[in-house]
C-alpha positions in Angstrom: 42.7 20.3 -17.4 45.8 18.6 -16.5 48.9 17.1 -18.6 51.3 15.6 -16.3 50.1 12.0 -15.1 49.1 11.8 -11.4 48.8 8.4 -9.9 45.4 8.9 -7.9 43.9 6.6 -4.7 40.4 6.6 -5.3 38.1 5.6 -1.6 35.1 4.5 -1.1 34.0 1.1 1.0 30.2 1.1 0.9 27.5 0.1 -0.4 28.0 -1.9 -3.1 25.4 0.6 -5.2 27.4 3.7 -4.1 30.4 2.0 -5.2 28.8 0.6 -8.6 28.1 4.6 -9.1 32.0 4.9 -9.0 32.5 3.1 -12.3 31.4 5.2 -14.9 33.2 7.8 -13.1 36.1 6.3 -13.5 35.7 5.0 -16.8 35.2 8.7 -18.0 37.8 9.6 -16.1 40.4 6.9 -18.4 39.1 7.8 -21.0 39.6 11.8 -21.0 43.0 10.9 -19.2 44.6 7.7 -20.5 48.2 8.6 -18.4 46.6 8.7 -14.9 47.1 5.8 -12.7 43.8 4.8 -10.8 43.6 3.3 -7.8 40.5 2.3 -5.6 40.6 1.4 -2.9 37.4 -0.2 -1.1 35.9 -3.6 0.2 37.5 -6.8 -1.2 33.8 -8.5 -2.1 33.4 -5.4 -4.5 36.4 -6.1 -7.0 34.6 -7.8 -9.4 32.5 -4.1 -10.4 36.0 -3.2 -11.8 36.9 -5.9 -13.4 35.9 -4.5 -17.1 38.7 -2.0 -16.6 42.2 -3.7 -16.7 43.8 -0.2 -15.9 42.7 0.4 -12.9 44.3 -1.0 -9.8 41.7 -2.3 -7.2 42.8 -2.5 -3.3 40.6 -4.9 -1.7 40.6 -4.6 1.9 38.9 -6.2 5.2 38.0 -3.2 7.5 36.0 -5.6 10.0 39.6 -8.0 10.9 42.7 -7.0 8.8 42.0 -3.3 9.6 39.6 -3.4 12.1 39.6 0.2 14.5 42.3 3.1 14.8 45.2 0.4 14.7 44.2 -0.6 11.5 43.7 2.6 10.0 47.4 2.9 11.0 48.6 0.1 9.3 46.2 0.4 6.6 47.5 4.2 5.7 51.2 2.7 5.5 49.8 0.5 3.0 48.9 3.5 1.3 52.3 5.6 1.6 53.7 2.3 -0.1 51.8 2.8 -3.1 53.2 6.3 -3.9 50.2 8.2 -4.9 49.9 11.7 -4.9 46.6 12.7 -5.1 43.4 11.0 -3.1 40.0 11.0 -4.3 38.0 10.8 -0.9 34.3 9.6 -2.3 33.1 8.5 1.1 34.4 11.5 3.2 33.1 9.6 6.5 35.5 9.0 10.4 37.3 6.7 8.9 38.4 8.8 5.9 39.1 11.6 8.0 41.5 9.5 10.3 43.3 8.3 6.9 43.5 12.0 6.0 45.1 13.2 8.8 47.7 10.4 8.8 48.7 10.7 5.2 48.9 14.9 5.3 51.6 15.0 2.4 48.8 14.1 -0.3 46.6 15.8 -2.2 43.2 15.0 -0.9 39.5 16.1 -2.6 36.9 15.2 -0.8 33.1 14.7 -1.1 30.8 17.2 -1.7 27.3 15.2 -0.4 24.7 17.8 -0.7 23.6 17.3 3.0 21.8 20.7 3.0 19.9 20.3 -0.4 19.1 16.9 1.0 17.4 18.2 4.1 15.5 20.2 2.1 14.5 17.9 0.0 13.4 15.7 2.6 11.7 18.4 4.6 9.5 19.4 2.1 11.9 23.1 1.1 12.0 22.2 -2.1 11.4 19.3 -4.6 13.6 19.5 -7.4 16.1 16.8 -8.5 19.3 17.9 -6.7 22.5 17.0 -8.8 23.5 13.4 -9.1 25.8 11.3 -7.2 27.7 10.1 -9.7 28.3 14.3 -10.8 29.1 14.6 -7.2 31.7 12.0 -7.4 33.2 13.7 -11.1 33.7 16.9 -8.9 35.8 15.5 -6.6 38.6 14.3 -9.9 37.6 18.1 -11.2 39.0 19.3 -7.7 42.3 17.3 -8.6 42.3 19.4 -12.1 40.8 16.7 -14.0 38.4 17.4 -16.8 35.8 14.5 -17.6 31.9 13.9 -18.9 29.3 11.9 -18.1 27.6 12.6 -21.6 28.7 9.9 -23.5 29.4 7.1 -21.2 31.3 3.7 -22.6 29.9 0.8 -20.9 31.6 -2.8 -20.6 30.4 -4.9 -23.3 28.7 -8.4 -22.3 30.8 -11.3 -21.4 30.4 -15.0 -22.4 28.6 -16.1 -19.5 30.7 -19.1 -17.2 29.4 -22.5 -17.7 27.8 -22.5 -14.1 25.4 -19.7 -15.9 25.0 -21.7 -18.5 24.0 -24.6 -16.8 21.1 -22.5 -14.7 19.7 -21.7 -17.8 19.8 -24.5 -19.8 16.2 -24.5 -20.3 15.8 -21.2 -20.1 14.1 -18.9 -23.2 15.6 -15.2 -23.7 14.9 -12.7 -23.5 15.7 -12.5 -19.9 14.0 -9.9 -17.6 15.8 -9.0 -14.4 13.9 -8.4 -11.5 15.3 -7.6 -7.5 12.3 -7.5 -5.4 14.4 -6.2 -2.6 16.3 -3.4 -0.8 18.2 -2.8 2.5 14.9 -1.3 3.9 10.7 -2.2 3.8 9.9 1.2 3.3 11.8 0.6 -0.4 10.6 -2.9 -0.8 7.6 -3.4 -3.6 5.2 -6.2 -1.6 6.1 -9.6 -2.7 2.1 -10.2 -3.3 1.9 -7.7 -6.1 5.4 -8.5 -7.3 4.2 -11.6 -7.9 1.6 -10.4 -10.5 4.7 -8.9 -12.3 6.2 -12.1 -12.3 3.2 -14.2 -13.5 2.9 -12.0 -16.3 6.5 -12.4 -17.7 7.0 -15.8 -17.2 3.8 -16.1 -19.4 5.2 -13.8 -22.2 8.1 -16.8 -23.2 10.5 -14.5 -21.6 12.6 -15.6 -18.6 12.3 -13.7 -15.2 15.6 -14.8 -13.6 15.2 -13.5 -9.9 18.2 -11.6 -7.8 18.8 -11.3 -4.3 21.3 -12.4 -0.8 21.2 -13.2 2.3 19.2 -16.4 3.9 15.8 -15.2 4.1 15.6 -13.6 0.4 17.2 -16.6 -1.1 14.2 -18.6 0.1 11.6 -16.5 -0.7 12.7 -16.3 -4.2 12.9 -19.9 -4.1 9.4 -20.0 -3.4 8.4 -18.0 -5.6 10.0 -19.9 -8.7 7.6 -22.6 -7.6 4.6 -20.6 -8.5 5.0 -19.9 -11.9 7.1 -21.1 -15.1 10.1 -19.6 -16.8 11.3 -18.3 -13.2 14.7 -18.7 -11.7 16.5 -17.6 -9.3 20.4 -16.7 -8.9 19.9 -15.6 -5.6 23.2 -16.8 -3.5 24.2 -19.1 -6.3 26.4 -16.7 -8.1 29.6 -15.1 -7.0 29.1 -11.0 -8.0 31.9 -11.3 -10.7 29.2 -14.6 -12.5 25.7 -12.1 -11.4 27.4 -9.1 -13.2 28.3 -11.1 -16.1 24.3 -12.7 -16.3 23.5 -8.5 -15.7 25.0 -7.7 -19.4 22.5 -9.9 -20.9 19.6 -8.6 -19.5 16.9 -7.2 -21.8 15.8 -5.4 -18.7 16.3 -5.1 -14.8 12.9 -4.1 -12.5 15.0 -3.5 -9.0 14.1 -1.1 -5.8 16.2 1.7 -5.4 19.2 -0.5 -4.3 22.3 -1.8 -5.6 21.2 -4.2 -7.9 19.7 -0.8 -9.9 23.3 0.3 -9.9 24.6 -2.9 -10.6 22.8 -3.1 -13.7 23.1 0.4 -15.0 26.9 0.4 -14.7 26.5 -2.9 -17.5 24.6 -0.6 -19.5 21.2 -2.4 -19.1 17.5 -0.8 -18.9 16.8 0.0 -15.7 12.8 -0.2 -14.1 13.1 1.6 -10.3 10.7 1.4 -7.6 11.2 4.2 -5.2 8.6 4.2 -2.0 9.9 7.0 1.1 13.0 7.7 -1.3 12.6 9.6 -4.4 15.1 10.1 -7.4 15.6 13.8 -7.3 18.1 13.0 -4.5 20.6 12.6 -6.9 20.5 8.6 -6.7 18.9 7.6 -9.7 20.9 4.7 -11.7 23.2 6.4 -13.6 22.0 7.2 -17.6 18.5 5.9 -16.8 15.7 8.2 -17.8 13.4 9.6 -15.1 10.6 7.9 -16.8 12.3 4.9 -15.7 11.8 5.5 -12.1 8.2 4.9 -10.6 7.3 6.7 -7.6 4.8 6.3 -5.2 1.3 8.3 -5.3 2.5 11.8 -3.5 -1.3 12.6 -3.7 -1.8 10.0 -1.1 1.7 10.5 0.6 2.4 13.8 0.2 5.5 13.9 2.2 7.9 12.1 0.1 10.5 12.0 0.1 10.9 11.5 3.9 14.2 10.0 3.9 17.3 10.0 1.6 18.1 6.4 2.3 15.1 4.6 3.5 15.7 4.2 6.9 12.9 7.4 8.3 9.3 8.1 7.5 6.2 9.1 9.2 3.6 6.5 10.4 1.6 5.6 7.8 3.9 6.1 4.7 5.5 2.3 5.8 4.2 0.8 2.2 3.7 3.8 0.3 5.5 1.8 -2.3 3.0 -0.3 -3.0 0.6 2.9 -4.4 2.6 2.3 -7.7 0.1 -0.3 -9.3 1.3 -3.3 -11.2 0.0 -2.8 -14.2 2.1 0.9 -14.7 5.1 -1.7 -13.8 4.3 -3.8 -16.5 3.5 -1.5 -19.0 7.0 0.3 -17.9 8.8 -2.5 -18.7 7.2 -3.8 -21.8 7.9 -0.4 -22.9 11.8 -0.9 -22.6 11.4 -4.7 -23.8 
């Protein structure tokens, strides 16, 4: 256990879900080492994820414009040097951070073990057991730097007052609020909207308000169409900043999401999350933080025995495209009702 104050730079550029999973780890680090000085280098749009950690300095960067290419990385290395950090926790470990490591040779670097061998064994069927959670892999990087920390007793953000904009959107919406985020990066991780409508229909009739989350023009349009079909359903897709979305998530009774960033955002806020899994599987280590495995509904492995076929959902054999739809609407409804 370290006694001397350290100035640590934490690097993780993407994706939203991966950066969200860093938050409880840094919270645990602050809890066990309050004198450590922490800076987080990430994409600018992800800075609100750390807003409830006021002692953490978040350095937002635009890698497509300001720090693009090798010249951009050279400029970024100069920015890092100016921070006067003495240790770097590389929680991304990609080509970009490998180059930064070359450009910053005088620092104490600890890098993420992504567990590629175990993950390959999992998706090729050689093993079928829970792998080390990604959050623990992140914590291991700080342990490499000499910091003891435990994720067993997490502290979650206190729910913040809703902004006037959110209050206006929810003005006539009864509580409790049940969040549903029906989309994911790949179609293989996305539950059929027709089947999801049955879930939305059920809870729209219970006196609760179903709040739909999403992003991107296509998702916004689809979710707006759904709001016209059922009572007590509202879509906030494309209507709120990430900061306001997190505030709203903090007031949810539960969140239903795919294996996606929304699930990890709700988890970092301490909300109970029910996740649906298609060709991916919670055994890969991406189960949302501090959530029960019982809250992970997986595709029928009797019908689709090769699952998981992918860690991220990009690869799957023919016929597995909509394996996720083997999860019944009744099971989803029953699982949410247990939570709420």
